[in-house]
Backbone as CSV, one residue per row, in Angstrom:
resi,resn,N_x,N_y,N_z,CA_x,CA_y,CA_z,C_x,C_y,C_z
1,MET,-19.947,-10.207,-7.758,-20.502,-11.524,-7.674,-20.849,-11.535,-6.314
2,THR,-20.577,-10.312,-5.429,-20.959,-10.585,-3.860,-21.368,-9.158,-3.100
3,PHE,-22.253,-9.104,-2.491,-22.180,-8.019,-1.228,-22.336,-8.280,-0.332
4,SER,-21.999,-7.212,0.552,-21.783,-7.653,2.130,-21.899,-6.896,2.736
5,ILE,-22.217,-6.679,4.540,-22.090,-5.696,5.139,-21.594,-6.231,6.689
6,VAL,-20.472,-5.124,7.155,-19.993,-5.563,8.531,-20.253,-4.654,9.352
7,ALA,-20.797,-5.232,10.553,-20.939,-3.998,11.216,-20.590,-4.083,13.249
8,ARG,-21.397,-3.708,13.610,-20.928,-3.994,14.743,-22.357,-3.211,15.911
9,CYS,-23.118,-3.659,16.541,-24.133,-3.170,17.834,-23.565,-2.554,18.762
10,GLU,-23.818,-1.233,18.594,-22.983,-0.299,19.942,-23.769,-0.604,21.427
11,LYS,-25.207,-0.888,21.294,-25.847,-1.297,22.795,-25.099,-3.027,23.369
12,THR,-25.196,-3.720,22.446,-24.934,-5.190,23.008,-23.177,-5.781,22.784
13,GLY,-22.779,-4.789,22.020,-21.548,-5.423,21.488,-21.093,-6.370,20.625
14,MET,-22.118,-7.063,19.959,-22.054,-7.657,19.147,-21.594,-7.293,17.744
15,MET,-20.900,-8.131,16.712,-20.107,-7.867,15.930,-20.372,-8.892,14.974
16,GLY,-20.507,-8.571,13.704,-20.490,-9.476,12.435,-21.315,-9.178,11.250
17,MET,-21.443,-10.026,10.257,-21.938,-9.611,8.926,-22.829,-10.435,8.215
18,ALA,-22.953,-9.826,6.973,-24.203,-10.656,6.635,-23.431,-10.247,5.153
19,ILE,-23.782,-11.479,3.697,-23.235,-11.614,2.528,-24.082,-12.421,1.888
20,SER,-23.647,-11.927,0.461,-24.742,-12.839,-0.647,-23.916,-12.636,-2.125
21,SER,-24.234,-13.809,-2.551,-23.819,-13.696,-3.652,-24.231,-14.799,-4.899
22,SER,-23.772,-14.939,-5.855,-24.164,-15.991,-7.020,-23.676,-16.917,-6.703
23,SER,-22.354,-17.003,-6.367,-21.766,-17.906,-6.053,-22.169,-18.983,-5.229
24,PRO,-22.054,-20.014,-5.117,-22.340,-21.240,-4.300,-21.733,-21.025,-2.633
25,ALA,-22.741,-21.586,-1.531,-21.432,-21.286,-0.544,-20.709,-20.106,0.021
26,VAL,-21.083,-18.652,-0.352,-20.502,-17.731,0.137,-19.519,-17.274,1.281
27,ALA,-20.606,-17.482,2.294,-20.210,-17.318,3.853,-19.028,-18.097,4.203
28,ALA,-18.852,-19.634,3.369,-17.818,-20.046,3.810,-16.635,-19.888,3.804
29,ARG,-16.217,-19.192,2.654,-15.237,-18.550,2.029,-14.923,-17.025,2.673
30,CYS,-16.297,-16.398,2.609,-15.678,-14.740,2.647,-16.488,-14.068,3.954
31,ALA,-16.842,-14.664,5.156,-16.910,-14.595,6.337,-16.334,-14.699,7.264
32,HIS,-16.080,-13.746,8.045,-14.590,-13.979,9.199,-15.283,-13.097,10.329
33,ALA,-15.106,-13.595,11.758,-15.466,-12.924,12.913,-14.686,-13.394,13.968
34,ARG,-14.245,-12.620,14.743,-14.030,-13.271,15.761,-14.481,-12.089,17.602
35,ALA,-14.846,-12.939,18.306,-15.777,-11.908,19.530,-14.269,-11.336,20.261
36,GLY,-14.852,-9.782,20.299,-14.101,-8.772,20.655,-12.852,-8.373,20.006
37,VAL,-12.708,-8.851,18.946,-11.550,-8.594,17.623,-12.185,-7.482,16.707
38,GLY,-13.324,-8.307,15.347,-13.636,-7.774,14.644,-14.618,-8.643,13.859
39,VAL,-14.327,-7.953,12.543,-14.946,-8.683,11.188,-14.278,-8.616,9.858
40,VAL,-13.883,-9.517,9.381,-13.311,-9.269,7.898,-14.046,-9.660,6.786
41,ALA,-14.427,-9.182,5.823,-15.280,-9.720,4.751,-14.031,-9.987,3.522
42,THR,-13.893,-11.178,2.687,-12.691,-11.383,1.871,-13.797,-11.928,0.635
43,GLN,-13.432,-10.770,-0.204,-14.411,-11.132,-1.283,-14.349,-10.850,-2.694
44,ASN,-14.426,-10.945,-3.719,-14.012,-10.727,-5.474,-13.043,-11.542,-5.450
45,ILE,-12.719,-12.561,-6.301,-12.034,-13.648,-6.525,-11.360,-14.072,-4.936
46,THR,-12.051,-14.358,-4.465,-11.887,-14.508,-2.857,-10.375,-15.689,-2.571
47,ASP,-9.629,-14.739,-1.771,-8.873,-15.287,-0.840,-8.805,-15.820,0.628
48,PRO,-9.675,-17.142,1.198,-9.896,-16.961,2.465,-9.064,-16.675,3.292
49,SER,-7.570,-16.768,3.461,-6.514,-16.968,4.079,-6.554,-15.508,4.867
50,LEU,-6.847,-14.317,3.905,-7.098,-12.725,4.286,-7.647,-12.918,5.758
51,GLY,-8.844,-13.792,5.626,-9.909,-13.560,6.624,-9.081,-13.798,8.424
52,PRO,-8.564,-14.756,8.896,-7.648,-14.857,9.747,-6.663,-14.256,9.852
53,LYS,-5.826,-13.884,8.549,-4.652,-13.029,9.047,-5.207,-11.878,9.645
54,GLY,-6.054,-10.825,8.746,-6.987,-10.049,9.288,-7.610,-9.758,10.693
55,LEU,-7.739,-10.872,11.421,-8.564,-11.345,12.563,-7.321,-10.777,13.532
56,ASP,-6.091,-11.523,13.011,-4.983,-12.020,14.177,-4.300,-10.605,14.444
57,LEU,-4.201,-9.441,12.742,-3.383,-8.410,13.151,-4.817,-7.372,13.678
58,LEU,-6.006,-7.364,13.900,-7.143,-6.848,15.017,-6.408,-7.194,16.346
59,ALA,-6.255,-8.548,16.258,-6.140,-8.898,17.718,-4.720,-8.179,18.708
60,ASP,-4.039,-8.020,17.735,-2.768,-7.322,18.129,-3.057,-5.970,18.413
61,CYS,-4.271,-5.376,18.151,-4.438,-4.173,18.576,-4.117,-2.812,17.564
62,LEU,-4.057,-3.686,16.517,-4.270,-2.620,15.252,-5.630,-1.928,14.927
63,SER,-5.991,-0.676,14.499,-6.961,-0.509,13.915,-7.385,-0.632,12.774
64,ALA,-8.349,-0.919,12.169,-8.885,-1.215,10.798,-8.275,-1.093,9.801
65,ASP,-7.539,0.374,10.026,-6.990,0.757,8.655,-5.621,0.464,8.685
66,GLU,-4.900,0.294,10.040,-3.913,-0.367,10.390,-3.533,-1.743,9.949
67,ALA,-4.419,-2.557,10.171,-4.450,-4.228,10.204,-4.469,-4.225,8.411
68,LEU,-5.328,-3.282,7.953,-5.356,-3.585,6.136,-4.443,-3.029,5.220
69,SER,-3.439,-2.010,6.294,-2.168,-1.680,5.690,-1.255,-2.838,5.623
70,THR,-1.513,-3.341,6.781,-0.135,-4.344,7.161,-0.766,-5.767,6.730
71,LEU,-2.059,-6.147,6.328,-2.353,-7.447,5.793,-2.171,-7.118,4.257
72,LEU,-2.282,-5.871,3.698,-1.580,-6.066,2.002,-0.408,-5.685,1.769
73,GLU,0.458,-5.195,2.881,1.850,-5.293,2.446,2.481,-6.066,1.792
74,ASP,3.244,-6.093,0.464,3.421,-6.959,0.147,3.126,-7.892,-0.012
75,TYR,1.854,-8.152,-0.446,0.718,-8.597,-0.977,0.579,-8.949,-2.478
76,PRO,1.125,-9.665,-3.134,1.135,-9.499,-4.420,-0.337,-9.882,-5.215
77,THR,-0.995,-10.029,-4.774,-2.366,-10.467,-5.186,-3.563,-9.371,-5.198
78,ALA,-2.884,-8.606,-4.025,-4.161,-7.315,-3.807,-4.850,-6.859,-4.868
79,PRO,-4.486,-6.485,-5.888,-5.308,-5.873,-7.242,-6.427,-6.738,-7.122
80,TRP,-6.602,-7.687,-7.242,-7.424,-8.583,-7.397,-8.827,-9.062,-6.243
81,ARG,-8.603,-8.205,-5.225,-9.071,-8.590,-3.779,-9.977,-7.154,-3.278
82,GLN,-11.471,-7.827,-2.668,-11.711,-6.588,-1.757,-12.092,-6.805,-0.542
83,VAL,-11.583,-6.236,0.107,-11.626,-6.962,1.704,-12.189,-5.727,2.330
84,VAL,-13.221,-6.012,3.512,-13.564,-5.238,4.312,-13.380,-5.588,5.677
85,ILE,-12.647,-4.576,6.238,-12.394,-5.098,7.736,-12.879,-3.949,8.989
86,LEU,-13.628,-4.427,9.957,-14.607,-3.630,11.095,-13.927,-4.146,11.953
87,ASP,-13.169,-3.149,13.086,-12.572,-3.481,14.219,-13.353,-3.176,15.387
88,ALA,-12.966,-3.604,16.653,-14.325,-3.395,17.972,-14.722,-2.380,18.294
89,GLU,-13.993,-1.430,17.634,-14.269,0.386,18.061,-15.370,0.821,16.975
90,GLY,-15.674,-0.413,16.051,-16.604,0.497,14.893,-16.052,0.953,13.468
91,ARG,-14.766,1.269,13.737,-14.262,1.586,12.607,-13.572,0.758,11.478
92,ALA,-14.038,0.946,10.213,-13.889,0.451,8.821,-12.656,0.897,7.790
93,ALA,-12.527,-0.090,7.595,-11.221,0.016,6.460,-11.735,-0.686,5.239
94,ILE,-11.469,-0.203,3.966,-11.859,-1.375,2.823,-10.712,-1.432,1.984
95,HIS,-10.645,-1.958,1.034,-9.925,-2.142,-0.079,-10.635,-3.129,-1.261
96,SER,-10.774,-2.077,-2.430,-11.261,-2.607,-3.478,-9.700,-2.609,-4.623
97,GLY,-9.261,-3.623,-5.213,-8.302,-3.723,-6.159,-8.767,-3.477,-7.421
98,GLU,-7.615,-3.049,-8.539,-8.130,-2.505,-9.639,-8.985,-3.432,-10.710
99,HIS,-8.498,-4.753,-10.484,-8.828,-5.930,-10.882,-10.635,-6.477,-10.350
100,THR,-11.096,-5.849,-9.284,-12.263,-5.888,-8.610,-13.563,-6.299,-10.064
101,LEU,-14.168,-6.957,-9.793,-14.794,-7.365,-10.937,-16.206,-6.636,-11.029
102,GLY,-16.574,-5.871,-12.745,-17.546,-5.435,-12.711,-17.662,-4.145,-11.787
103,THR,-19.242,-3.678,-11.767,-19.244,-2.460,-11.224,-19.268,-2.642,-9.910
104,TYR,-18.280,-1.949,-9.468,-17.867,-2.098,-7.453,-18.032,-0.520,-6.827
105,ALA,-18.402,-0.709,-5.727,-18.529,0.219,-4.889,-18.280,0.047,-3.287
106,PHE,-18.487,0.624,-2.411,-18.528,0.423,-0.864,-18.906,1.605,-0.478
107,ALA,-19.209,1.626,0.869,-19.798,2.543,2.023,-19.860,2.671,3.394
108,THR,-19.232,3.678,4.330,-19.496,3.016,5.430,-20.612,3.962,6.256
109,GLY,-20.632,3.800,7.370,-21.586,4.597,8.425,-21.312,4.045,9.900
110,LYS,-22.018,4.762,10.565,-21.812,4.597,12.082,-21.819,3.276,12.521
111,ASP,-20.518,2.361,12.879,-20.249,1.079,12.865,-20.795,0.235,12.065
112,CYS,-20.558,0.617,10.760,-20.759,-0.298,9.994,-19.919,-0.060,8.379
113,ALA,-19.841,-1.209,7.875,-19.328,-0.934,6.320,-19.928,-1.614,5.308
114,ALA,-20.428,-1.426,4.026,-20.656,-2.474,3.159,-20.139,-2.283,1.737
115,ALA,-19.931,-3.391,1.112,-19.065,-3.430,-0.318,-19.547,-4.354,-1.462
116,GLY,-19.554,-4.101,-2.373,-19.685,-5.100,-3.463,-19.440,-5.198,-4.829
117,ASN,-19.282,-6.087,-5.450,-18.566,-6.229,-6.519,-19.418,-7.024,-7.737
118,LEU,-19.617,-6.932,-8.935,-20.751,-7.138,-10.002,-21.579,-6.608,-9.507
119,LEU,-22.152,-5.553,-9.570,-23.392,-4.877,-8.816,-24.204,-4.402,-10.082
120,ALA,-25.588,-4.238,-9.357,-26.185,-3.821,-10.428,-25.888,-2.217,-10.820
121,ASN,-26.091,-1.594,-9.548,-25.230,-0.229,-9.557,-24.418,0.255,-7.920
122,THR,-23.640,1.288,-8.461,-23.022,1.585,-7.537,-23.899,2.321,-6.271
123,GLY,-24.815,2.358,-6.156,-25.956,2.584,-4.802,-25.889,1.727,-3.923
124,VAL,-25.606,0.629,-4.330,-26.082,-0.786,-3.410,-25.527,-0.453,-1.627
125,PRO,-24.044,-0.297,-1.696,-23.795,-0.552,-0.594,-24.254,0.694,0.199
126,ALA,-24.508,1.684,0.138,-24.956,3.153,0.766,-26.503,2.816,0.960
127,ALA,-27.044,2.410,0.125,-28.569,1.565,0.424,-28.445,0.515,1.856
128,MET,-27.581,-0.213,1.673,-27.259,-1.208,2.677,-26.678,-0.420,4.327
129,VAL,-26.025,0.573,4.228,-25.814,1.195,5.033,-27.015,2.093,5.461
130,ALA,-27.579,2.623,4.748,-28.526,3.375,5.437,-29.582,2.739,6.111
131,ALA,-29.870,1.366,5.426,-30.865,0.735,6.017,-30.526,-0.001,7.458
132,PHE,-29.160,-0.157,7.751,-28.753,-0.903,9.038,-28.964,0.071,9.714
133,GLU,-28.541,1.598,9.555,-28.466,2.527,10.364,-30.045,3.147,11.354
134,ALA,-30.706,2.801,10.171,-32.412,2.997,10.475,-32.629,1.977,11.296
135,ALA,-32.376,0.582,11.055,-32.998,-0.493,11.232,-33.249,-0.864,13.010
136,GLU,-34.396,-1.296,13.619,-34.238,-1.377,15.093,-34.163,-2.703,15.193
137,GLY,-34.223,-3.607,16.670,-34.703,-4.524,16.765,-32.981,-5.350,17.015
138,HIS,-33.188,-6.533,16.782,-32.136,-7.354,17.242,-30.818,-6.966,16.143
139,PHE,-29.541,-7.258,16.716,-28.668,-6.463,15.393,-28.254,-7.755,14.185
140,ALA,-29.146,-9.305,14.206,-28.899,-9.633,13.221,-30.388,-9.347,11.913
141,GLU,-31.291,-8.586,12.936,-32.289,-8.624,12.097,-32.175,-7.072,11.523
142,ARG,-31.152,-6.226,11.860,-30.441,-5.341,11.452,-29.554,-5.362,9.964
143,LEU,-28.781,-6.689,10.199,-28.138,-6.952,9.043,-29.144,-7.539,8.105
144,LEU,-29.791,-8.283,8.428,-30.736,-8.970,7.340,-31.560,-7.722,7.005
145,THR,-31.951,-6.480,7.560,-33.034,-5.457,6.732,-31.823,-4.770,5.720
146,ALA,-30.498,-4.943,5.927,-29.510,-4.269,5.104,-29.651,-4.952,3.926
147,MET,-29.556,-6.705,4.108,-29.487,-7.380,2.889,-30.544,-7.105,2.034
148,GLN,-31.938,-6.977,2.689,-33.205,-6.918,1.664,-32.905,-5.456,0.939
149,ALA,-32.313,-4.636,1.568,-32.213,-3.127,1.045,-31.544,-2.832,-0.168
150,ALA,-30.440,-4.231,-0.404,-29.134,-4.220,-1.306,-30.020,-4.682,-2.101
151,LEU,-31.340,-5.791,-2.188,-31.940,-6.234,-3.053,-32.626,-5.237,-3.796
152,ALA,-33.210,-4.755,-2.988,-34.535,-3.512,-3.660,-33.666,-2.489,-4.373
153,ALA,-32.224,-2.088,-4.103,-31.677,-1.226,-4.693,-30.751,-1.733,-5.657
154,GLY,-31.116,-3.164,-5.999,-30.655,-3.657,-7.151,-29.633,-4.995,-7.087
155,GLY,-29.112,-4.963,-5.972,-28.072,-5.922,-5.737,-27.229,-6.544,-6.706
156,GLU,-27.290,-7.193,-7.094,-25.743,-8.006,-7.871,-26.805,-7.830,-9.371
157,ALA,-25.681,-7.786,-10.381,-26.377,-7.941,-11.558,-27.291,-8.690,-11.734
158,GLY,-26.386,-10.018,-11.590,-27.635,-11.146,-11.669,-28.249,-11.459,-10.475
159,PRO,-28.807,-12.458,-10.612,-29.341,-13.685,-9.050,-28.504,-13.946,-8.267
160,VAL,-28.569,-13.721,-6.921,-27.607,-14.291,-6.233,-28.636,-15.730,-5.695
161,HIS,-27.413,-16.455,-5.690,-27.854,-17.657,-4.906,-27.429,-18.498,-3.415
162,SER,-26.678,-17.398,-2.965,-26.216,-18.489,-1.472,-25.847,-17.100,-0.607
163,ALA,-26.055,-17.301,0.559,-26.256,-16.210,1.890,-25.952,-16.445,3.278
164,GLY,-24.967,-15.591,4.005,-24.785,-15.915,4.889,-24.568,-15.085,6.201
165,LEU,-24.768,-15.474,7.289,-24.858,-14.571,8.815,-24.400,-15.167,9.674
166,ILE,-22.642,-14.596,10.082,-22.483,-14.540,11.072,-22.312,-13.576,12.542
167,ILE,-22.074,-14.051,13.809,-22.582,-12.761,14.867,-21.662,-13.178,15.715
168,VAL,-20.817,-12.880,16.360,-20.090,-12.882,17.392,-20.301,-11.862,19.038
169,ARG,-19.947,-12.127,19.832,-19.873,-11.642,21.021,-19.358,-12.148,22.336
170,ASN,-19.818,-12.129,22.931,-18.958,-12.290,24.355,-18.564,-13.982,24.878
171,VAL,-18.529,-14.896,24.018,-17.980,-15.983,24.107,-17.166,-16.427,22.987
172,SER,-15.964,-17.164,22.974,-15.188,-17.383,22.003,-15.830,-17.970,20.580
173,TRP,-16.786,-18.348,20.705,-17.414,-19.028,19.484,-18.439,-18.452,18.518
174,PRO,-18.546,-17.959,17.703,-19.836,-17.461,16.778,-21.285,-17.667,17.770
175,VAL,-22.211,-16.991,18.042,-23.430,-17.454,18.665,-24.355,-17.614,17.893
176,ALA,-23.929,-17.410,16.149,-24.836,-17.215,15.232,-23.693,-17.853,14.028
177,ASP,-23.944,-18.765,13.153,-23.427,-18.767,11.767,-24.243,-19.585,10.950
178,LEU,-24.767,-19.013,10.075,-25.980,-19.484,9.449,-25.712,-19.335,7.829
179,ARG,-26.231,-20.162,7.574,-25.955,-20.461,5.670,-26.656,-21.016,4.752
180,VAL,-27.553,-20.254,3.715,-27.852,-21.095,3.103,-26.651,-20.858,1.901
181,ASP,-26.440,-22.356,1.298,-25.541,-22.524,0.449,-25.852,-21.953,-0.788
182,TRP,-26.970,-22.813,-1.372,-27.270,-23.267,-2.754,-29.134,-22.407,-2.548
183,ALA,-29.638,-21.884,-3.441,-30.964,-21.509,-3.475,-31.613,-21.187,-4.912
184,GLU,-31.948,-21.975,-5.640,-32.522,-21.166,-6.823,-33.015,-19.632,-7.095
185,ASP,-33.615,-19.562,-5.872,-34.492,-18.191,-5.364,-34.057,-17.680,-4.048
186,ASP,-34.110,-16.649,-3.764,-34.120,-15.731,-2.794,-33.379,-16.392,-1.498
187,PRO,-31.936,-16.752,-1.709,-31.611,-17.286,-0.548,-31.173,-16.109,0.771
188,ILE,-31.406,-14.972,0.336,-31.603,-13.789,1.473,-32.492,-14.110,2.316
189,GLY,-33.933,-14.583,1.080,-35.181,-14.525,2.105,-35.082,-15.968,2.857
190,GLU,-34.355,-16.879,2.329,-34.426,-18.397,3.479,-33.093,-18.203,4.523
191,LEU,-32.640,-17.325,4.078,-31.622,-16.807,5.490,-32.322,-16.108,6.438
192,GLY,-33.376,-15.419,6.235,-34.534,-14.913,7.303,-35.206,-15.590,7.592
193,ALA,-35.753,-16.731,7.304,-36.630,-17.796,7.733,-35.466,-18.737,8.740
194,LEU,-34.326,-19.150,8.270,-33.579,-19.595,9.481,-33.175,-18.706,10.271
195,TRP,-32.803,-17.999,10.103,-32.577,-17.104,11.385,-34.119,-17.079,12.278
196,THR,-34.658,-16.557,11.643,-36.534,-16.612,12.870,-36.261,-18.204,13.261
197,LEU,-36.251,-19.184,12.926,-36.267,-20.592,13.206,-35.227,-21.082,14.437
198,TYR,-33.857,-19.914,14.621,-32.530,-20.282,15.063,-32.683,-19.228,16.373
199,LYS,-33.292,-17.852,16.363,-33.214,-17.353,17.017,-33.651,-17.145,18.490
200,PRO,-34.680,-18.277,18.415,-35.208,-18.683,20.294,-34.525,-19.433,20.447
201,GLN,-33.072,-19.956,19.842,-32.199,-21.245,20.761,-31.263,-20.434,20.653
202,LEU,-31.073,-19.066,20.394,-29.549,-19.032,20.475,-28.667,-18.702,22.196
203,GLU,-29.738,-17.913,22.827,-29.434,-18.527,24.321,-29.213,-19.613,24.755
204,ASP,-30.161,-20.612,24.587,-29.967,-21.896,24.980,-28.876,-22.892,24.435
205,TYR,-28.442,-22.306,23.068,-26.986,-23.146,22.740,-25.805,-22.172,23.715
206,VAL,-26.047,-21.378,23.943,-24.540,-20.528,24.762,-24.976,-20.995,26.253
207,THR,-26.049,-21.496,26.922,-26.268,-22.011,28.193,-25.526,-23.242,28.240
208,ARG,-26.008,-23.897,27.320,-25.517,-25.465,26.968,-23.808,-25.537,26.876
209,ALA,-23.441,-24.782,27.075,-21.672,-24.441,26.352,-21.245,-24.048,27.683
210,ILE,-21.770,-23.527,28.383,-21.401,-22.648,29.510,-21.256,-23.474,30.554
211,ASN,-22.741,-24.012,30.773,-23.197,-24.390,31.862,-24.229,-25.522,31.722
212,PRO,-24.078,-27.111,31.176,-24.653,-27.968,30.614,-26.159,-28.383,31.870
213,THR,-25.368,-28.039,32.946,-26.604,-28.538,34.323,-27.550,-27.564,34.107
214,ALA,-27.765,-26.295,33.549,-28.247,-25.429,33.413,-29.278,-25.410,32.552
215,ALA,-29.000,-26.098,31.338,-29.174,-26.285,30.012,-30.900,-26.409,30.295
216,PRO,-31.423,-26.197,29.070,-33.162,-26.440,29.056,-33.003,-27.985,28.091
217,SER,-34.496,-28.197,28.455,-34.326,-29.769,27.381,-34.154,-29.299,25.370
218,TYR,-33.612,-30.482,25.111,-32.615,-30.243,24.075,-34.164,-30.522,22.914
219,GLY,-35.565,-30.831,23.649,-36.538,-30.921,22.606,-36.774,-31.898,21.483
220,VAL,-36.405,-32.759,21.646,-35.413,-34.143,20.409,-36.053,-35.235,21.326
221,PRO,-36.894,-36.011,20.144,-37.027,-37.532,20.696,-35.981,-38.068,21.626
222,GLY,-36.621,-38.952,22.342,-35.951,-39.611,23.898,-34.786,-38.789,24.571
223,ASP,-35.538,-37.350,24.564,-34.830,-36.045,25.354,-35.798,-36.033,26.770
224,LEU,-35.356,-36.993,27.712,-35.716,-37.305,29.183,-35.795,-36.033,29.955
């Protein structure tokens, strides 16, 4: 019921992921990223606690493979989980348990990995990786290009209704954490429109957090 891509931008050091599902509010449960540490996608009969735990393991200087192995060691419900981990070096590790739903698959590439379950076909993750690697422009737009490629390749077996995008970089909070928690049609398209709205303001929000005396106008009624 979900497909996602986790990735790193070699040029900027940004890390993050994009995700979509037939379920509502998928990013609230499945998308986890921490600046300077890595990204964890927790999907398929989701246990959201695996996200912070995986990031803590990466923060302890474990590689993606080591973090995944440690995370699932003595974890009794691993057969029901699909987990994707990307570390700060761009190395990926993926687990799809034997009870992963429907048609499932995963693919890895340079600084990225994609996975999904209840897919229309097993080629969807590979299409996402290829699209991300070929895309240019802002890191967020490369992630969104991968999501559109997933749809073009067949996407989920049924319609998707939610989508999310999270990006971290050189501050301790996500510089973008955008969600479409429910849309009858095209949540990925709505997420792209939300990014278009947010992109020109992203640096302003960072500036306001670091140095409010240098912050630009808020652009709202009553702002002098």
